[in-house]
Residue frames as qw, qx, qy, qz and C-alpha x, y, z in Angstrom:
[[0.480, 0.021, -0.854, 0.199, 1.45, -6.19, 12.91],
 [0.602, -0.610, -0.144, -0.494, -1.05, -6.78, 15.66],
 [0.357, -0.574, 0.631, -0.380, -0.27, -7.74, 19.24],
 [0.916, -0.005, 0.335, -0.220, -1.71, -11.20, 18.59],
 [0.811, 0.546, -0.171, 0.118, 0.54, -11.70, 15.57],
 [0.112, 0.726, -0.570, 0.369, 3.53, -10.58, 17.62],
 [0.674, -0.372, 0.533, -0.351, 2.54, -13.09, 20.31],
 [0.959, 0.248, 0.114, -0.078, 2.46, -15.84, 17.67],
 [0.582, 0.678, -0.369, 0.254, 5.93, -14.95, 16.36],
 [0.196, -0.645, 0.612, -0.414, 7.39, -14.86, 19.85],
 [0.845, -0.172, 0.415, -0.290, 5.82, -18.23, 20.66],
 [0.905, 0.416, -0.069, 0.059, 7.25, -19.82, 17.49],
 [0.339, 0.713, -0.494, 0.365, 10.68, -18.39, 18.28],
 [0.426, -0.532, 0.583, -0.443, 10.51, -19.56, 21.88],
 [0.868, -0.043, 0.424, -0.254, 9.09, -23.03, 21.21],
 [0.025, 0.497, -0.746, -0.443, 10.90, -23.63, 17.89],
 [0.082, 0.191, 0.963, 0.169, 7.94, -25.75, 16.85],
 [0.305, -0.212, -0.305, -0.877, 4.66, -24.61, 15.28],
 [0.599, -0.394, -0.665, -0.208, 2.54, -27.21, 17.07],
 [0.510, -0.367, -0.529, 0.571, 3.93, -26.35, 20.50],
 [0.073, -0.025, -0.031, 0.997, 3.70, -22.63, 19.78],
 [0.416, -0.335, -0.491, -0.688, 0.06, -23.05, 18.75],
 [0.607, -0.452, -0.644, 0.114, -0.66, -24.89, 21.99],
 [0.388, -0.246, -0.348, 0.817, 1.04, -22.13, 23.97],
 [0.113, -0.002, -0.125, -0.986, -1.12, -19.53, 22.22],
 [0.395, 0.318, 0.738, -0.446, -4.30, -21.61, 22.59],
 [0.579, 0.545, -0.146, -0.589, -4.94, -21.70, 18.84],
 [0.941, 0.190, 0.277, 0.045, -4.82, -24.42, 16.23],
 [0.571, -0.305, 0.448, 0.617, -1.59, -25.02, 14.34],
 [0.403, 0.507, 0.539, 0.538, -3.17, -24.03, 10.98],
 [0.087, -0.962, -0.254, -0.043, -4.33, -20.72, 12.49],
 [0.485, -0.726, 0.246, 0.421, -0.82, -20.00, 13.70],
 [0.584, 0.011, 0.557, 0.590, 0.71, -21.02, 10.37],
 [0.275, 0.751, 0.474, 0.369, -1.65, -18.77, 8.39],
 [0.221, -0.966, -0.071, 0.114, -0.87, -15.80, 10.64],
 [0.543, -0.534, 0.402, 0.508, 2.89, -16.32, 10.30],
 [0.524, 0.302, 0.592, 0.533, 2.58, -16.78, 6.52],
 [0.118, 0.914, 0.348, 0.169, 0.62, -13.51, 6.29],
 [0.353, -0.878, 0.151, 0.285, 3.34, -11.69, 8.21],
 [0.594, -0.214, 0.541, 0.556, 6.03, -13.20, 5.97],
 [0.412, 0.581, 0.556, 0.430, 4.11, -12.15, 2.84],
 [0.056, -0.981, -0.184, -0.007, 3.60, -8.62, 4.18],
 [0.472, -0.711, 0.318, 0.414, 7.28, -8.30, 5.07],
 [0.577, 0.041, 0.597, 0.557, 8.35, -9.63, 1.67],
 [0.315, 0.757, 0.476, 0.319, 6.02, -7.38, -0.29],
 [0.183, -0.971, -0.012, 0.156, 7.34, -4.35, 1.58],
 [0.434, -0.630, 0.497, 0.410, 10.92, -5.34, 0.77],
 [0.732, 0.356, 0.528, 0.243, 10.29, -6.59, -2.80],
 [0.229, -0.448, 0.278, 0.818, 12.56, -4.50, -5.07],
 [0.115, 0.261, 0.732, 0.618, 10.49, -5.24, -8.19],
 [0.120, -0.769, -0.629, 0.001, 7.33, -3.97, -6.52],
 [0.272, -0.721, -0.089, 0.631, 9.14, -0.84, -5.35],
 [0.228, -0.171, 0.510, 0.811, 10.40, -0.18, -8.88],
 [0.020, 0.510, 0.748, 0.424, 6.90, -0.58, -10.32],
 [0.210, -0.821, -0.470, 0.246, 5.49, 1.78, -7.71],
 [0.290, -0.566, 0.134, 0.760, 8.19, 4.37, -8.36],
 [0.162, 0.079, 0.651, 0.737, 7.56, 4.17, -12.11],
 [0.091, -0.663, -0.709, -0.220, 3.82, 4.48, -11.59],
 [0.274, -0.772, -0.288, 0.496, 4.29, 7.38, -9.18],
 [0.254, -0.331, 0.342, 0.842, 6.43, 9.17, -11.77],
 [0.046, 0.333, 0.729, 0.597, 3.78, 8.64, -14.43],
 [0.190, -0.773, -0.602, 0.060, 1.06, 9.96, -12.13],
 [0.297, -0.653, -0.063, 0.694, 3.16, 13.02, -11.26],
 [0.174, -0.064, 0.533, 0.825, 3.64, 13.72, -14.98],
 [0.071, -0.557, -0.747, -0.356, -0.11, 13.36, -15.53],
 [0.257, -0.781, -0.423, 0.380, -0.82, 15.78, -12.66],
 [0.267, -0.444, 0.202, 0.831, 1.60, 18.30, -14.17],
 [0.070, 0.188, 0.683, 0.702, -0.07, 17.98, -17.57],
 [0.169, -0.687, -0.700, -0.097, -3.54, 18.34, -16.04],
 [0.286, -0.708, -0.245, 0.597, -2.46, 21.42, -14.08],
 [0.162, -0.247, 0.378, 0.877, -1.14, 23.10, -17.24],
 [0.065, -0.406, -0.753, -0.514, -4.41, 22.23, -19.04],
 [0.252, -0.737, -0.581, 0.235, -6.33, 23.67, -16.08],
 [0.253, -0.532, 0.014, 0.808, -4.30, 26.87, -16.27],
 [0.052, 0.025, 0.586, 0.808, -5.05, 27.18, -19.99],
 [0.176, -0.565, -0.762, -0.262, -8.75, 26.50, -19.41],
 [0.283, -0.701, -0.413, 0.508, -8.82, 29.05, -16.61],
 [0.176, -0.345, 0.242, 0.890, -7.20, 31.64, -18.85],
 [0.086, -0.200, -0.700, -0.680, -9.79, 30.86, -21.53],
 [0.416, -0.097, 0.245, -0.870, -12.59, 31.23, -18.96],
 [0.670, -0.060, -0.642, -0.369, -13.90, 27.67, -19.40],
 [0.443, -0.444, 0.521, -0.580, -15.26, 27.03, -15.89],
 [0.954, -0.003, 0.052, -0.294, -16.67, 23.62, -16.77],
 [0.795, 0.407, -0.386, 0.230, -13.32, 22.39, -18.07],
 [0.039, 0.581, -0.568, 0.581, -11.54, 23.83, -15.00],
 [0.711, -0.320, 0.363, -0.510, -13.92, 21.94, -12.69],
 [0.976, 0.169, -0.105, -0.084, -13.38, 18.68, -14.62],
 [0.595, 0.519, -0.469, 0.397, -9.62, 19.12, -14.52],
 [0.257, -0.561, 0.522, -0.589, -9.66, 19.91, -10.77],
 [0.894, -0.173, 0.229, -0.344, -11.52, 16.66, -10.15],
 [0.899, 0.347, -0.232, 0.131, -9.07, 14.73, -12.34],
 [0.262, 0.616, -0.532, 0.519, -6.12, 16.27, -10.50],
 [0.559, -0.454, 0.436, -0.539, -7.70, 15.39, -7.16],
 [0.984, 0.032, 0.041, -0.173, -8.19, 11.79, -8.29],
 [0.732, 0.477, -0.373, 0.313, -4.59, 11.49, -9.48],
 [0.033, -0.607, 0.540, -0.582, -3.32, 12.92, -6.18],
 [0.809, -0.303, 0.279, -0.420, -5.42, 10.36, -4.31],
 [0.967, 0.208, -0.135, 0.063, -3.78, 7.56, -6.28],
 [0.419, 0.608, -0.468, 0.486, -0.38, 9.06, -5.53],
 [0.415, -0.542, 0.470, -0.558, -1.21, 9.05, -1.81],
 [0.964, -0.093, 0.110, -0.225, -2.24, 5.39, -2.01],
 [0.820, 0.411, -0.295, 0.268, 1.09, 4.51, -3.63],
 [0.091, 0.675, -0.481, 0.551, 2.98, 6.37, -0.92],
 [0.747, -0.463, 0.264, -0.398, 1.55, 4.07, 1.78]]
């Protein structure tokens, strides 16, 4: 949430009217409405239990994939296959990046 968005929310709460709040913030009413809608959508998506469940399921699948890739990397390392080890290290790095994105 930006300071401007916070200012919009406070103005709507204080004025109890979108048009008056927009005037107080020196913006158009549609601009104010879009900003408030964006904040509502962001707040809802953060609290959406279905989205959280999907993310947790996806995170679990990625963690399993990382584990599998690490065991394959260990086997390739034992076999001395440097090319395969490098490929698997890149794949593991990519999966960990996706996991970090989900954690945000």
